[in-house]
Backbone atoms as SQL, in Angstrom:
CREATE TABLE atoms (id INTEGER PRIMARY KEY, chain TEXT, resi INTEGER, resn TEXT, atom TEXT, x REAL, y REAL, z REAL);
INSERT INTO atoms VALUES
  (1, 'A', 1, 'MET', 'N', 14.855, 3.214, 25.661),
  (2, 'A', 1, 'MET', 'CA', 14.941, 3.901, 24.387),
  (3, 'A', 1, 'MET', 'C', 14.223, 3.070, 23.329),
  (4, 'A', 2, 'GLU', 'N', 13.395, 3.726, 22.547),
  (5, 'A', 2, 'GLU', 'CA', 12.641, 3.010, 21.526),
  (6, 'A', 2, 'GLU', 'C', 13.497, 2.722, 20.307),
  (7, 'A', 3, 'ARG', 'N', 13.059, 1.734, 19.569),
  (8, 'A', 3, 'ARG', 'CA', 13.769, 1.335, 18.346),
  (9, 'A', 3, 'ARG', 'C', 13.669, 2.420, 17.275),
  (10, 'A', 4, 'LYS', 'N', 12.538, 3.145, 17.230),
  (11, 'A', 4, 'LYS', 'CA', 12.355, 4.176, 16.211),
  (12, 'A', 4, 'LYS', 'C', 13.414, 5.265, 16.318),
  (13, 'A', 5, 'GLU', 'N', 13.837, 5.565, 17.530),
  (14, 'A', 5, 'GLU', 'CA', 14.848, 6.601, 17.718),
  (15, 'A', 5, 'GLU', 'C', 16.213, 6.142, 17.215),
  (16, 'A', 6, 'GLN', 'N', 16.448, 4.855, 17.173),
  (17, 'A', 6, 'GLN', 'CA', 17.742, 4.328, 16.764),
  (18, 'A', 6, 'GLN', 'C', 17.830, 4.104, 15.258),
  (19, 'A', 7, 'ASP', 'N', 16.693, 3.948, 14.584),
  (20, 'A', 7, 'ASP', 'CA', 16.705, 3.684, 13.144),
  (21, 'A', 7, 'ASP', 'C', 17.162, 4.916, 12.375),
  (22, 'A', 8, 'MET', 'N', 17.943, 4.685, 11.337),
  (23, 'A', 8, 'MET', 'CA', 18.384, 5.775, 10.473),
  (24, 'A', 8, 'MET', 'C', 17.579, 5.732, 9.183),
  (25, 'A', 9, 'LEU', 'N', 17.085, 6.869, 8.772),
  (26, 'A', 9, 'LEU', 'CA', 16.355, 6.962, 7.511),
  (27, 'A', 9, 'LEU', 'C', 17.350, 6.986, 6.361),
  (28, 'A', 10, 'PRO', 'N', 16.937, 6.536, 5.177),
  (29, 'A', 10, 'PRO', 'CA', 17.856, 6.556, 4.033),
  (30, 'A', 10, 'PRO', 'C', 18.179, 7.987, 3.610),
  (31, 'A', 11, 'LEU', 'N', 19.398, 8.185, 3.136),
  (32, 'A', 11, 'LEU', 'CA', 19.853, 9.494, 2.666),
  (33, 'A', 11, 'LEU', 'C', 19.812, 9.554, 1.148),
  (34, 'A', 12, 'SER', 'N', 19.946, 10.752, 0.627),
  (35, 'A', 12, 'SER', 'CA', 20.005, 10.946, -0.823),
  (36, 'A', 12, 'SER', 'C', 21.162, 10.154, -1.409),
  (37, 'A', 13, 'HIS', 'N', 21.003, 9.701, -2.625),
  (38, 'A', 13, 'HIS', 'CA', 21.964, 8.921, -3.407),
  (39, 'A', 13, 'HIS', 'C', 22.065, 7.465, -2.957),
  (40, 'A', 14, 'GLU', 'N', 21.297, 7.039, -1.956),
  (41, 'A', 14, 'GLU', 'CA', 21.236, 5.624, -1.594),
  (42, 'A', 14, 'GLU', 'C', 20.192, 4.953, -2.479),
  (43, 'A', 15, 'ILE', 'N', 20.251, 3.627, -2.557),
  (44, 'A', 15, 'ILE', 'CA', 19.345, 2.875, -3.425),
  (45, 'A', 15, 'ILE', 'C', 18.025, 2.610, -2.696),
  (46, 'A', 16, 'VAL', 'N', 16.916, 2.782, -3.416),
  (47, 'A', 16, 'VAL', 'CA', 15.578, 2.534, -2.877),
  (48, 'A', 16, 'VAL', 'C', 15.363, 1.028, -2.788),
  (49, 'A', 17, 'GLU', 'N', 14.886, 0.549, -1.635),
  (50, 'A', 17, 'GLU', 'CA', 14.655, -0.882, -1.433),
  (51, 'A', 17, 'GLU', 'C', 13.182, -1.262, -1.555),
  (52, 'A', 18, 'VAL', 'N', 12.257, -0.311, -1.339),
  (53, 'A', 18, 'VAL', 'CA', 10.825, -0.597, -1.338),
  (54, 'A', 18, 'VAL', 'C', 10.108, 0.434, -2.210),
  (55, 'A', 19, 'ASP', 'N', 9.218, -0.043, -3.103),
  (56, 'A', 19, 'ASP', 'CA', 8.423, 0.872, -3.926),
  (57, 'A', 19, 'ASP', 'C', 7.451, 1.640, -3.041),
  (58, 'A', 20, 'GLY', 'N', 7.302, 2.939, -3.310),
  (59, 'A', 20, 'GLY', 'CA', 6.346, 3.718, -2.546),
  (60, 'A', 20, 'GLY', 'C', 6.550, 5.206, -2.693),
  (61, 'A', 21, 'VAL', 'N', 5.808, 5.943, -1.872),
  (62, 'A', 21, 'VAL', 'CA', 5.903, 7.399, -1.851),
  (63, 'A', 21, 'VAL', 'C', 6.765, 7.785, -0.658),
  (64, 'A', 22, 'TYR', 'N', 7.768, 8.598, -0.916),
  (65, 'A', 22, 'TYR', 'CA', 8.701, 9.040, 0.112),
  (66, 'A', 22, 'TYR', 'C', 8.616, 10.550, 0.265),
  (67, 'A', 23, 'VAL', 'N', 8.882, 11.038, 1.492),
  (68, 'A', 23, 'VAL', 'CA', 8.899, 12.469, 1.782),
  (69, 'A', 23, 'VAL', 'C', 10.257, 12.803, 2.364),
  (70, 'A', 24, 'ASN', 'N', 10.855, 13.919, 1.897),
  (71, 'A', 24, 'ASN', 'CA', 12.149, 14.319, 2.445),
  (72, 'A', 24, 'ASN', 'C', 11.954, 15.361, 3.540),
  (73, 'A', 25, 'GLU', 'N', 13.051, 15.898, 4.068),
  (74, 'A', 25, 'GLU', 'CA', 12.991, 16.847, 5.178),
  (75, 'A', 25, 'GLU', 'C', 12.282, 18.138, 4.792),
  (76, 'A', 26, 'ALA', 'N', 12.326, 18.503, 3.523),
  (77, 'A', 26, 'ALA', 'CA', 11.684, 19.737, 3.058),
  (78, 'A', 26, 'ALA', 'C', 10.194, 19.533, 2.788),
  (79, 'A', 27, 'GLY', 'N', 9.694, 18.293, 2.881),
  (80, 'A', 27, 'GLY', 'CA', 8.281, 18.005, 2.657),
  (81, 'A', 27, 'GLY', 'C', 7.941, 17.665, 1.220),
  (82, 'A', 28, 'GLN', 'N', 8.939, 17.470, 0.376),
  (83, 'A', 28, 'GLN', 'CA', 8.690, 17.122, -1.024),
  (84, 'A', 28, 'GLN', 'C', 8.392, 15.629, -1.134),
  (85, 'A', 29, 'GLU', 'N', 7.322, 15.293, -1.857),
  (86, 'A', 29, 'GLU', 'CA', 6.951, 13.892, -2.059),
  (87, 'A', 29, 'GLU', 'C', 7.504, 13.393, -3.383),
  (88, 'A', 30, 'GLU', 'N', 7.994, 12.158, -3.375),
  (89, 'A', 30, 'GLU', 'CA', 8.499, 11.519, -4.597),
  (90, 'A', 30, 'GLU', 'C', 7.987, 10.089, -4.633),
  (91, 'A', 31, 'HIS', 'N', 7.523, 9.648, -5.798),
  (92, 'A', 31, 'HIS', 'CA', 7.134, 8.251, -5.993),
  (93, 'A', 31, 'HIS', 'C', 8.355, 7.532, -6.558),
  (94, 'A', 32, 'LEU', 'N', 8.952, 6.649, -5.763),
  (95, 'A', 32, 'LEU', 'CA', 10.196, 5.986, -6.153),
  (96, 'A', 32, 'LEU', 'C', 9.991, 4.480, -6.243),
  (97, 'A', 33, 'HIS', 'N', 10.748, 3.864, -7.135),
  (98, 'A', 33, 'HIS', 'CA', 10.687, 2.421, -7.339),
  (99, 'A', 33, 'HIS', 'C', 11.990, 1.775, -6.880),
  (100, 'A', 34, 'ARG', 'N', 11.915, 0.485, -6.588),
  (101, 'A', 34, 'ARG', 'CA', 13.072, -0.277, -6.147),
  (102, 'A', 34, 'ARG', 'C', 14.178, -0.198, -7.198),
  (103, 'A', 35, 'GLY', 'N', 15.395, 0.056, -6.734),
  (104, 'A', 35, 'GLY', 'CA', 16.539, 0.130, -7.635),
  (105, 'A', 35, 'GLY', 'C', 16.920, 1.549, -8.013),
  (106, 'A', 36, 'GLN', 'N', 15.996, 2.501, -7.863),
  (107, 'A', 36, 'GLN', 'CA', 16.327, 3.894, -8.139),
  (108, 'A', 36, 'GLN', 'C', 17.163, 4.455, -6.991),
  (109, 'A', 37, 'HIS', 'N', 17.720, 5.636, -7.195),
  (110, 'A', 37, 'HIS', 'CA', 18.464, 6.327, -6.144),
  (111, 'A', 37, 'HIS', 'C', 17.605, 7.456, -5.590),
  (112, 'A', 38, 'PHE', 'N', 17.719, 7.684, -4.271),
  (113, 'A', 38, 'PHE', 'CA', 17.016, 8.809, -3.679),
  (114, 'A', 38, 'PHE', 'C', 17.614, 10.097, -4.232),
  (115, 'A', 39, 'PRO', 'N', 16.775, 11.019, -4.730),
  (116, 'A', 39, 'PRO', 'CA', 17.314, 12.255, -5.299),
  (117, 'A', 39, 'PRO', 'C', 17.771, 13.219, -4.209),
  (118, 'A', 40, 'ALA', 'N', 18.728, 14.067, -4.560),
  (119, 'A', 40, 'ALA', 'CA', 19.200, 15.101, -3.642),
  (120, 'A', 40, 'ALA', 'C', 18.369, 16.362, -3.844),
  (121, 'A', 41, 'ASP', 'N', 18.186, 17.116, -2.784),
  (122, 'A', 41, 'ASP', 'CA', 17.463, 18.377, -2.862),
  (123, 'A', 41, 'ASP', 'C', 18.400, 19.451, -3.412),
  (124, 'A', 42, 'PRO', 'N', 17.951, 20.289, -4.352),
  (125, 'A', 42, 'PRO', 'CA', 18.848, 21.299, -4.927),
  (126, 'A', 42, 'PRO', 'C', 19.345, 22.321, -3.905),
  (127, 'A', 43, 'VAL', 'N', 18.556, 22.600, -2.869),
  (128, 'A', 43, 'VAL', 'CA', 18.947, 23.598, -1.878),
  (129, 'A', 43, 'VAL', 'C', 19.642, 22.951, -0.686),
  (130, 'A', 44, 'LEU', 'N', 19.051, 21.895, -0.145),
  (131, 'A', 44, 'LEU', 'CA', 19.579, 21.270, 1.069),
  (132, 'A', 44, 'LEU', 'C', 20.704, 20.276, 0.792),
  (133, 'A', 45, 'GLY', 'N', 20.799, 19.767, -0.408),
  (134, 'A', 45, 'GLY', 'CA', 21.802, 18.743, -0.724),
  (135, 'A', 45, 'GLY', 'C', 21.305, 17.381, -0.294),
  (136, 'A', 46, 'LYS', 'N', 22.114, 16.659, 0.509),
  (137, 'A', 46, 'LYS', 'CA', 21.684, 15.346, 1.001),
  (138, 'A', 46, 'LYS', 'C', 20.603, 15.514, 2.053),
  (139, 'A', 47, 'THR', 'N', 19.509, 14.763, 1.878),
  (140, 'A', 47, 'THR', 'CA', 18.405, 14.813, 2.833),
  (141, 'A', 47, 'THR', 'C', 17.988, 13.399, 3.196),
  (142, 'A', 48, 'GLU', 'N', 17.277, 13.288, 4.315),
  (143, 'A', 48, 'GLU', 'CA', 16.723, 12.000, 4.732),
  (144, 'A', 48, 'GLU', 'C', 15.365, 11.819, 4.059),
  (145, 'A', 49, 'TRP', 'N', 15.038, 10.569, 3.733),
  (146, 'A', 49, 'TRP', 'CA', 13.774, 10.234, 3.088),
  (147, 'A', 49, 'TRP', 'C', 13.002, 9.270, 3.971),
  (148, 'A', 50, 'LYS', 'N', 11.696, 9.524, 4.133),
  (149, 'A', 50, 'LYS', 'CA', 10.840, 8.672, 4.961),
  (150, 'A', 50, 'LYS', 'C', 9.729, 8.087, 4.099),
  (151, 'A', 51, 'LEU', 'N', 9.535, 6.768, 4.197),
  (152, 'A', 51, 'LEU', 'CA', 8.467, 6.084, 3.464),
  (153, 'A', 51, 'LEU', 'C', 7.127, 6.434, 4.106),
  (154, 'A', 52, 'THR', 'N', 6.203, 6.981, 3.302),
  (155, 'A', 52, 'THR', 'CA', 4.891, 7.353, 3.830),
  (156, 'A', 52, 'THR', 'C', 3.770, 6.478, 3.292),
  (157, 'A', 53, 'GLU', 'N', 3.969, 5.855, 2.117),
  (158, 'A', 53, 'GLU', 'CA', 2.897, 5.056, 1.518),
  (159, 'A', 53, 'GLU', 'C', 3.500, 3.996, 0.608),
  (160, 'A', 54, 'TYR', 'N', 3.075, 2.751, 0.797),
  (161, 'A', 54, 'TYR', 'CA', 3.511, 1.673, -0.091),
  (162, 'A', 54, 'TYR', 'C', 2.745, 1.759, -1.406),
  (163, 'A', 55, 'SER', 'N', 3.351, 1.292, -2.482),
  (164, 'A', 55, 'SER', 'CA', 2.621, 1.240, -3.752),
  (165, 'A', 55, 'SER', 'C', 2.254, -0.207, -4.045),
  (166, 'A', 56, 'PHE', 'N', 0.966, -0.421, -4.338),
  (167, 'A', 56, 'PHE', 'CA', 0.451, -1.749, -4.628),
  (168, 'A', 56, 'PHE', 'C', -0.155, -1.749, -6.019),
  (169, 'A', 57, 'ASP', 'N', -0.017, -2.841, -6.727),
  (170, 'A', 57, 'ASP', 'CA', -0.621, -3.000, -8.046),
  (171, 'A', 57, 'ASP', 'C', -1.643, -4.120, -7.991),
  (172, 'A', 58, 'ASN', 'N', -2.667, -3.947, -7.164),
  (173, 'A', 58, 'ASN', 'CA', -3.666, -5.002, -7.003),
  (174, 'A', 58, 'ASN', 'C', -4.666, -5.033, -8.143),
  (175, 'A', 59, 'HIS', 'N', -5.169, -3.890, -8.523),
  (176, 'A', 59, 'HIS', 'CA', -6.208, -3.821, -9.545),
  (177, 'A', 59, 'HIS', 'C', -5.649, -3.073, -10.745),
  (178, 'A', 60, 'HIS', 'N', -5.139, -3.832, -11.695),
  (179, 'A', 60, 'HIS', 'CA', -4.509, -3.218, -12.853),
  (180, 'A', 60, 'HIS', 'C', -5.514, -2.472, -13.718),
  (181, 'A', 61, 'GLU', 'N', -6.715, -3.018, -13.857),
  (182, 'A', 61, 'GLU', 'CA', -7.718, -2.415, -14.729),
  (183, 'A', 61, 'GLU', 'C', -8.725, -1.593, -13.943),
  (184, 'A', 62, 'GLY', 'N', -8.607, -1.555, -12.639),
  (185, 'A', 62, 'GLY', 'CA', -9.558, -0.810, -11.829),
  (186, 'A', 62, 'GLY', 'C', -10.877, -1.521, -11.628),
  (187, 'A', 63, 'LYS', 'N', -10.924, -2.832, -11.867),
  (188, 'A', 63, 'LYS', 'CA', -12.158, -3.598, -11.720),
  (189, 'A', 63, 'LYS', 'C', -11.997, -4.620, -10.601),
  (190, 'A', 64, 'THR', 'N', -13.106, -4.877, -9.913),
  (191, 'A', 64, 'THR', 'CA', -13.102, -5.891, -8.868),
  (192, 'A', 64, 'THR', 'C', -13.160, -7.274, -9.492),
  (193, 'A', 65, 'ASP', 'N', -12.446, -8.208, -8.905),
  (194, 'A', 65, 'ASP', 'CA', -12.446, -9.582, -9.394),
  (195, 'A', 65, 'ASP', 'C', -13.872, -10.130, -9.347),
  (196, 'A', 66, 'GLU', 'N', -14.310, -10.770, -10.411),
  (197, 'A', 66, 'GLU', 'CA', -15.685, -11.268, -10.515),
  (198, 'A', 66, 'GLU', 'C', -16.017, -12.291, -9.435),
  (199, 'A', 67, 'ARG', 'N', -15.033, -13.005, -8.954),
  (200, 'A', 67, 'ARG', 'CA', -15.287, -14.006, -7.921),
  (201, 'A', 67, 'ARG', 'C', -15.661, -13.357, -6.592),
  (202, 'A', 68, 'LEU', 'N', -15.331, -12.072, -6.408),
  (203, 'A', 68, 'LEU', 'CA', -15.617, -11.393, -5.151),
  (204, 'A', 68, 'LEU', 'C', -16.953, -10.659, -5.150),
  (205, 'A', 69, 'VAL', 'N', -17.608, -10.582, -6.298),
  (206, 'A', 69, 'VAL', 'CA', -18.892, -9.885, -6.405),
  (207, 'A', 69, 'VAL', 'C', -20.006, -10.853, -6.038),
  (208, 'A', 70, 'PRO', 'N', -20.901, -10.483, -5.082),
  (209, 'A', 70, 'PRO', 'CA', -22.003, -11.387, -4.726),
  (210, 'A', 70, 'PRO', 'C', -22.999, -11.513, -5.871),
  (211, 'A', 71, 'LYS', 'N', -23.520, -12.720, -6.044),
  (212, 'A', 71, 'LYS', 'CA', -24.452, -12.996, -7.133),
  (213, 'A', 71, 'LYS', 'C', -25.865, -13.102, -6.576),
  (214, 'A', 72, 'GLU', 'N', -26.831, -12.556, -7.323),
  (215, 'A', 72, 'GLU', 'CA', -28.221, -12.566, -6.873),
  (216, 'A', 72, 'GLU', 'C', -28.836, -13.959, -6.964),
  (217, 'A', 73, 'ASP', 'N', -28.648, -14.656, -8.080),
  (218, 'A', 73, 'ASP', 'CA', -29.287, -15.954, -8.317),
  (219, 'A', 73, 'ASP', 'C', -28.295, -17.088, -8.112),
  (220, 'A', 74, 'ASP', 'N', -27.697, -17.143, -6.966),
  (221, 'A', 74, 'ASP', 'CA', -26.701, -18.171, -6.686),
  (222, 'A', 74, 'ASP', 'C', -27.409, -19.427, -6.180),
  (223, 'A', 75, 'GLU', 'N', -27.269, -20.526, -6.904),
  (224, 'A', 75, 'GLU', 'CA', -27.911, -21.786, -6.524),
  (225, 'A', 75, 'GLU', 'C', -27.296, -22.359, -5.248),
  (226, 'A', 76, 'ASP', 'N', -26.025, -22.098, -5.024),
  (227, 'A', 76, 'ASP', 'CA', -25.364, -22.649, -3.844),
  (228, 'A', 76, 'ASP', 'C', -25.828, -21.964, -2.562),
  (229, 'A', 77, 'LYS', 'N', -26.409, -20.771, -2.679),
  (230, 'A', 77, 'LYS', 'CA', -26.817, -20.028, -1.502),
  (231, 'A', 77, 'LYS', 'C', -28.124, -20.548, -0.914),
  (232, 'A', 78, 'LYS', 'N', -28.915, -21.260, -1.704),
  (233, 'A', 78, 'LYS', 'CA', -30.170, -21.805, -1.199),
  (234, 'A', 78, 'LYS', 'C', -29.850, -22.903, -0.191),
  (235, 'A', 79, 'GLY', 'N', -30.447, -22.813, 0.966),
  (236, 'A', 79, 'GLY', 'CA', -30.185, -23.796, 2.000),
  (237, 'A', 79, 'GLY', 'C', -29.129, -23.340, 2.988),
  (238, 'A', 80, 'LYS', 'N', -28.443, -22.251, 2.683),
  (239, 'A', 80, 'LYS', 'CA', -27.465, -21.704, 3.624),
  (240, 'A', 80, 'LYS', 'C', -28.131, -20.607, 4.439),
  (241, 'A', 81, 'ILE', 'N', -27.680, -20.442, 5.638),
  (242, 'A', 81, 'ILE', 'CA', -28.193, -19.363, 6.467),
  (243, 'A', 81, 'ILE', 'C', -27.419, -18.104, 6.104),
  (244, 'A', 82, 'THR', 'N', -28.119, -17.098, 5.590),
  (245, 'A', 82, 'THR', 'CA', -27.466, -15.856, 5.180),
  (246, 'A', 82, 'THR', 'C', -27.643, -14.750, 6.202),
  (247, 'A', 83, 'SER', 'N', -28.471, -14.987, 7.217),
  (248, 'A', 83, 'SER', 'CA', -28.721, -13.997, 8.252),
  (249, 'A', 83, 'SER', 'C', -28.824, -14.729, 9.585),
  (250, 'A', 84, 'PRO', 'N', -28.432, -14.104, 10.674),
  (251, 'A', 84, 'PRO', 'CA', -28.530, -14.796, 11.964),
  (252, 'A', 84, 'PRO', 'C', -29.969, -15.073, 12.389),
  (253, 'A', 85, 'ARG', 'N', -30.949, -14.336, 11.854),
  (254, 'A', 85, 'ARG', 'CA', -32.342, -14.534, 12.242),
  (255, 'A', 85, 'ARG', 'C', -33.091, -15.468, 11.297),
  (256, 'A', 86, 'ARG', 'N', -32.465, -15.832, 10.203),
  (257, 'A', 86, 'ARG', 'CA', -33.133, -16.692, 9.230),
  (258, 'A', 86, 'ARG', 'C', -32.917, -18.152, 9.599),
  (259, 'A', 87, 'GLN', 'N', -33.956, -18.933, 9.525),
  (260, 'A', 87, 'GLN', 'CA', -33.875, -20.358, 9.790),
  (261, 'A', 87, 'GLN', 'C', -33.972, -21.113, 8.472),
  (262, 'A', 88, 'ILE', 'N', -33.324, -22.251, 8.413),
  (263, 'A', 88, 'ILE', 'CA', -33.391, -23.073, 7.210),
  (264, 'A', 88, 'ILE', 'C', -34.780, -23.691, 7.121),
  (265, 'A', 89, 'GLN', 'N', -35.411, -23.511, 5.955),
  (266, 'A', 89, 'GLN', 'CA', -36.746, -24.053, 5.739),
  (267, 'A', 89, 'GLN', 'C', -36.625, -25.270, 4.840),
  (268, 'A', 90, 'THR', 'N', -37.077, -26.409, 5.308),
  (269, 'A', 90, 'THR', 'CA', -36.987, -27.634, 4.513),
  (270, 'A', 90, 'THR', 'C', -38.336, -28.081, 4.029);
C-alpha cells in the first residue's frame, strides 16, 4: 500500500500550514496563506483541500537580479574558455 493512499487531506475549518493554491472536491481554487482557515463550501459543507501550487515571493519587483545577467564587456571573462571549441590564446 502506498503512502499517498494513507495520507489524509486537510478539511475545512482546519488551519493552513503552507502558503499556496488549494483546490477542494468541487474544483474551486483558493489562494490561502499560513494561519488562515480552510473555507467551507456553501453547498457541500466540509470538504477536503489539496495543495496544487506553492506560492513563492522570489522576485518582488519582477526584475532579474543584476548579478545573474551576463555582461558583454566583462574583464574577468578574458582568458576563460567560454566554449568547448575555443582555445585560450596567449
